Backbone bond lengths (Angstrom), bond angles and torsions (degrees), N, CA, C in turn:
res aa  C-N    CA-C-N  psi(-1)  N-CA   C-N-CA  omega(-1)  CA-C   N-CA-C  phi
1 M - - - 1.457 - - 1.531 109.52 -
2 D 1.307 115.04 147.07 1.455 122.74 179.22 1.528 109.92 -69.70
3 L 1.317 117.11 142.15 1.462 121.53 -179.26 1.520 113.07 -91.29
4 E 1.308 118.74 -6.65 1.462 122.19 -178.28 1.524 110.78 -89.35
5 W 1.330 116.18 142.60 1.463 121.89 179.50 1.513 109.58 -116.11
6 N 1.316 116.09 142.95 1.458 123.55 176.54 1.525 107.99 -85.56
7 E 1.315 116.56 126.04 1.467 121.14 -177.84 1.537 112.91 -67.05
8 G 1.336 117.41 -19.79 1.451 121.21 -174.63 1.518 115.69 -84.70
9 Q 1.323 117.72 -0.51 1.463 120.53 -176.31 1.528 108.50 -142.54
10 P 1.338 117.74 143.05 1.468 119.61 178.86 1.529 111.40 -57.40
11 I 1.320 116.10 143.94 1.462 121.55 -177.40 1.520 111.41 -60.94
12 Y 1.351 117.72 -38.74 1.462 118.51 -178.64 1.524 111.44 -61.60
13 R 1.341 117.87 -35.14 1.471 120.40 177.24 1.521 111.11 -68.99
14 Q 1.325 116.28 -41.18 1.463 120.48 178.53 1.528 110.50 -63.87
15 L 1.321 116.67 -41.04 1.458 120.68 178.19 1.521 110.55 -64.31
16 R 1.334 116.92 -42.57 1.466 120.81 176.88 1.527 110.06 -58.24
17 E 1.336 116.48 -45.81 1.461 120.65 -179.37 1.525 112.12 -64.41
18 R 1.315 117.17 -33.27 1.467 120.11 177.36 1.527 110.60 -67.26
19 V 1.316 116.81 -40.83 1.466 119.83 177.75 1.530 109.55 -66.17
20 V 1.335 117.28 -42.05 1.466 121.41 177.07 1.526 109.91 -57.86
21 A 1.330 117.22 -45.39 1.470 120.85 179.38 1.531 110.71 -62.58
22 M 1.321 117.40 -38.15 1.465 120.57 179.04 1.530 110.71 -65.42
23 I 1.317 117.16 -36.65 1.472 120.63 177.47 1.525 109.66 -69.08
24 L 1.331 117.14 -46.33 1.461 120.81 -179.94 1.525 111.86 -62.90
25 D 1.328 116.56 -36.89 1.467 121.18 -179.05 1.525 112.91 -81.48
26 G 1.330 116.92 -4.20 1.459 120.22 179.23 1.517 114.66 81.58
27 L 1.337 117.05 7.85 1.463 119.92 177.13 1.528 110.74 -72.85
28 L 1.316 115.94 -28.42 1.464 122.80 171.47 1.519 106.51 -118.75
29 S 1.314 116.54 119.02 1.461 121.37 -179.53 1.518 110.39 -98.15
30 E 1.316 114.72 164.67 1.459 120.36 177.44 1.522 108.88 -59.34
31 G 1.332 115.38 130.38 1.459 121.62 -178.28 1.515 113.76 94.00
32 D 1.340 117.71 -13.69 1.467 120.80 178.97 1.528 110.76 -72.98
33 P 1.321 116.13 147.14 1.465 119.00 175.07 1.526 110.48 -78.97
34 L 1.329 115.94 146.23 1.459 119.92 170.64 1.524 107.53 -78.47
35 P 1.323 117.03 153.34 1.467 118.19 174.17 1.534 109.05 -57.70
36 S 1.310 116.58 147.01 1.468 119.68 -176.69 1.525 110.78 -63.69
37 V 1.318 115.29 151.23 1.464 121.61 177.68 1.525 109.57 -55.18
38 R 1.308 115.83 -44.98 1.468 121.09 -177.89 1.528 110.90 -62.25
39 N 1.328 117.86 -44.27 1.466 121.04 -179.38 1.523 111.90 -65.73
40 V 1.337 116.54 -44.23 1.469 120.09 -180.00 1.525 110.17 -63.58
41 A 1.332 116.34 -44.24 1.472 120.24 179.56 1.524 111.06 -60.14
42 A 1.324 117.02 -42.92 1.463 120.61 -179.59 1.528 111.17 -69.03
43 E 1.336 116.86 -44.17 1.462 120.74 -177.47 1.520 112.51 -63.25
44 Y 1.321 116.54 -40.44 1.465 120.84 -176.22 1.524 113.27 -99.16
45 R 1.332 115.02 0.44 1.471 121.08 179.62 1.521 111.31 54.90
46 I 1.321 114.72 50.82 1.458 121.00 177.25 1.525 108.86 -125.80
47 N 1.302 115.63 164.49 1.458 122.02 -179.30 1.530 109.81 -67.28
48 P 1.334 117.91 134.84 1.465 119.94 177.22 1.532 113.23 -56.81
49 L 1.333 117.53 -29.55 1.469 120.18 178.00 1.529 111.37 -66.16
50 T 1.328 116.38 -30.40 1.472 120.79 176.39 1.530 109.78 -66.00
51 V 1.320 116.29 -44.61 1.469 121.26 178.38 1.527 109.20 -63.57
52 L 1.326 115.91 -45.06 1.463 120.80 -179.79 1.522 111.52 -59.89
53 K 1.329 117.10 -39.16 1.465 120.72 178.92 1.528 110.75 -64.89
54 A 1.327 117.11 -41.91 1.467 120.71 177.58 1.523 110.33 -62.95
55 Y 1.320 116.41 -45.35 1.460 120.78 179.89 1.523 111.11 -65.02
56 Q 1.331 117.03 -36.78 1.462 119.71 179.35 1.523 111.05 -65.63
57 Q 1.327 117.08 -36.87 1.470 119.54 176.34 1.527 110.75 -63.70
58 L 1.323 116.56 -39.80 1.463 120.32 176.96 1.526 110.47 -62.50
59 A 1.329 116.20 -40.19 1.468 120.55 178.07 1.525 110.65 -67.52
60 D 1.338 116.82 -40.74 1.466 120.70 178.81 1.527 111.53 -62.45
61 D 1.321 116.13 -29.50 1.467 121.73 178.96 1.530 112.33 -88.27
62 N 1.336 116.76 7.59 1.471 123.69 179.83 1.527 113.50 60.63
63 L 1.319 116.23 28.69 1.456 120.53 177.72 1.525 111.24 -91.43
64 V 1.321 116.32 -29.70 1.464 121.63 178.18 1.521 108.83 -134.33
65 E 1.335 114.60 161.81 1.455 119.70 176.16 1.516 109.37 -131.03
66 K 1.307 114.89 147.68 1.456 120.58 177.59 1.521 108.17 -93.06
67 R 1.318 115.41 128.65 1.457 121.32 175.09 1.525 106.83 -111.07
68 R 1.288 114.27 113.72 1.465 120.73 -174.11 1.528 111.24 -51.11
69 G 1.317 114.59 125.19 1.452 121.29 178.56 1.519 114.92 80.53
70 L 1.334 117.07 -7.37 1.464 120.62 -177.41 1.523 113.48 -115.04
71 G 1.319 117.43 -29.88 1.459 121.08 -179.47 1.513 112.25 119.29
72 M 1.327 114.87 -159.36 1.463 122.50 -178.21 1.529 108.62 -106.45
73 F 1.349 114.77 139.56 1.457 121.14 -177.39 1.528 109.84 -131.39
74 V 1.330 115.89 145.82 1.467 121.58 177.93 1.526 108.20 -68.53
75 N 1.326 115.48 127.75 1.470 121.21 179.75 1.517 112.29 -71.08
76 Q 1.326 114.83 153.63 1.460 120.55 171.19 1.533 107.47 -64.08
77 G 1.301 117.17 136.37 1.462 121.79 179.35 1.520 113.95 84.38
78 A 1.335 117.76 0.93 1.468 120.31 -177.39 1.525 111.78 -62.63
79 Q 1.334 116.50 -43.36 1.459 118.94 -178.21 1.532 111.18 -63.91
80 A 1.323 117.29 -43.09 1.472 120.55 179.09 1.526 110.56 -64.01
81 L 1.317 117.17 -41.58 1.463 121.93 178.18 1.527 110.37 -62.05
82 L 1.321 116.20 -43.97 1.462 120.62 178.90 1.521 111.80 -66.08
83 L 1.326 116.96 -43.04 1.465 119.49 179.12 1.524 111.10 -57.93
84 E 1.320 115.70 -44.93 1.469 119.88 -179.84 1.525 110.91 -63.01
85 S 1.327 117.29 -48.79 1.462 119.48 -177.43 1.521 111.96 -68.82
86 E 1.337 117.61 -37.44 1.467 120.44 179.01 1.528 110.98 -68.77
87 R 1.325 117.21 -37.55 1.466 120.01 176.85 1.521 111.04 -63.96
88 L 1.324 116.17 -46.57 1.467 120.11 178.48 1.518 111.12 -61.39
89 S 1.325 116.67 -42.90 1.464 121.40 178.90 1.525 110.65 -61.98
90 F 1.331 117.27 -44.19 1.461 121.24 178.55 1.524 110.92 -60.88
91 L 1.331 116.27 -48.16 1.465 119.71 -178.08 1.522 112.07 -64.76
92 R 1.316 117.20 -33.85 1.460 121.69 -179.24 1.531 112.08 -80.13
93 D 1.344 116.87 -43.27 1.459 120.37 -168.84 1.524 115.12 -100.02
94 Q 1.329 117.97 -32.62 1.457 119.78 -173.26 1.523 113.86 -111.48
95 W 1.317 117.48 -36.87 1.460 120.42 -175.52 1.525 113.61 -59.13
96 P 1.329 121.06 -41.98 1.476 118.87 -179.42 1.528 113.05 -56.11
97 A 1.320 118.04 -40.94 1.470 121.03 179.20 1.529 110.88 -69.21
98 I 1.326 116.90 -39.13 1.465 120.97 178.76 1.533 109.83 -65.50
99 R 1.337 115.89 -44.76 1.464 120.43 179.57 1.532 110.30 -61.64
100 A 1.331 116.80 -42.24 1.460 120.47 179.41 1.533 111.06 -63.20
101 K 1.322 117.03 -40.26 1.461 119.99 179.19 1.525 111.01 -66.97
102 L 1.332 117.09 -39.96 1.469 120.17 176.52 1.531 110.42 -58.63
103 R 1.320 116.01 -43.65 1.478 119.77 179.72 1.519 110.91 -63.63
104 R 1.353 116.73 -43.81 1.467 120.25 179.88 1.526 111.31 -60.99
105 L 1.317 116.30 -34.36 1.461 120.71 -178.62 1.525 113.03 -87.62
106 G 1.331 116.25 -3.57 1.455 120.55 179.46 1.521 112.55 72.59
107 L 1.319 117.03 29.03 1.462 121.34 -180.00 1.524 110.39 -102.72
108 S 1.334 114.60 148.91 1.453 120.09 173.19 1.534 107.57 -116.66
109 L 1.308 116.18 171.44 1.474 119.54 177.63 1.524 110.93 -59.77
110 A 1.320 116.90 -32.31 1.471 120.31 179.73 1.517 111.47 -66.55
111 D 1.345 118.14 -23.40 1.463 121.54 179.81 1.536 112.79 -78.43
112 L 1.316 116.32 -16.12 1.466 119.59 -177.12 1.525 110.50 -73.48
113 P 1.347 116.39 146.71 1.464 118.62 179.92 1.532 110.56 -63.71
114 A 1.328 114.41 150.04 1.468 119.67 178.21 1.529 109.45 -65.55
115 Q 1.318 114.50 150.37 1.458 120.58 178.71 1.517 109.87 -65.56
116 E 1.321 116.08 133.72 1.460 120.69 177.05 1.522 108.28 -93.02
117 G 1.282 116.92 153.53 1.450 118.61 175.70 1.432 110.71 141.94
């Protein structure tokens, strides 16, 4: 995870988004434990309550579960749930502006470079 924080957004939200990105990228798989609150707080020099708030949001979204005495673990189906919600969010919030810019520039989808990978 990146050690830099954006001043324009609360740290707990940024931390939540970093964990979401790790799940989407496959760095955290279903059933994997999240790093402990204490370790994350120490590594990033942030308040443990900030980490706990980020983790609680993940739990509220059914992406992770707390196992008493063991920590937080990525739920089964978390990646699929995230993919669906992130796709919908992209299509609703970002795609209209991208599509408008493509039109202004006279570009079509066929003009875009092929996906690498």
